[in-house]
N, C-alpha and C positions, 0 to 999 in steps of 0.2 A: 504493499500501499504506500508508506513512504517514499519508495523508488517511482512511483509515478505523480507523486506531487509536484507544482510547478508554481511557480511565482504567481501566477495569475490566479492562484488557491486563494491567496493570502492580500492581495492588493485591494480587494473590494468586500471586506468581510463588514458583515451589519455592524456598525457603530465604531467601525476599525477598530476591532478587539478581537481578541484571541483569550478565552477564559483558561486559565490556569487553575487545576486543584490543587488545594492546599490541606493541612488538619483542619484549618479553622473554616474553610469552606473556599468556594472560587473566588479567586480575583481576575479582574478583567485590566488585563497589558494590550493597552494600546501599541497597535501597531506604526512605529514612526517613519519606516522604511523598509522598503524591499529592494534588496541588492543584487541585479543578476551579472551573473559569473560566465564567460564565455563556456558555447558546448564541450562536451566530454562526449563518453560513451554512454554516459546513463540517460535512461531512457527518457528524462525530462532535463532540461539543462539546469547546471548546478546553481542555488541562489542561497543568500542571506537572509534572515528576518532580524530587524533592530525592534526589539519590544521595549515600551516604557512603562513601570508603575507608577502612576501619577501620586503626587504626594508623599512616597516612600523614601522614610530617614535610613530602613535597615534594609536587610536585602535578604534572598535565598541564597545558598550557597549553589555552585555548579553543581549538574548533576541532571541525570533524566526527570522529566516532569510530564504529567499526564495534563493534554491540553484538549478541551470539546470543542472542535472545529463545525461550522452549523451543517456542512455539506458532507463532510468526512469522519463525521463521529469522534472517537476516542484517538487521541494522536500522543504516543509517548515519545518526547523528544528531549536530544540533550539540550541543556540551556547553561549559557556562561554569563555571568553579571559582567557589565565592561565599564562599569560608573557611574555614575551619576551625572545628570545635567541640571537645569535650573528646574525643572518642573517632578523630576521624582529620579529613581531607578531605573538602569536599561540593561537590558539582558541581549544576549544575540545567540539564535539558533542557525545552524550551518546546515545546509542540504549537499552533500556533493555526489 
């Protein structure tokens, strides 16, 4: 399933957000950038997502998290914190 996902699956999400499941309940992470990479042998071209947890002062460590995608359902994605910006904590997910 993940190998078939493309950048277009994340560019027009409802509310421009992806829900990440956490012990305290789901958290909406805003999709702030979809970075397209040059094509490879992968069925879909590689890309990266940059997400933001608006208002976050603390962050989750890198690791695999479950996300709920409105069209593709449950996705387990390795997520890396990449630092805060003025609005909150940013995370990156790479699809190679």
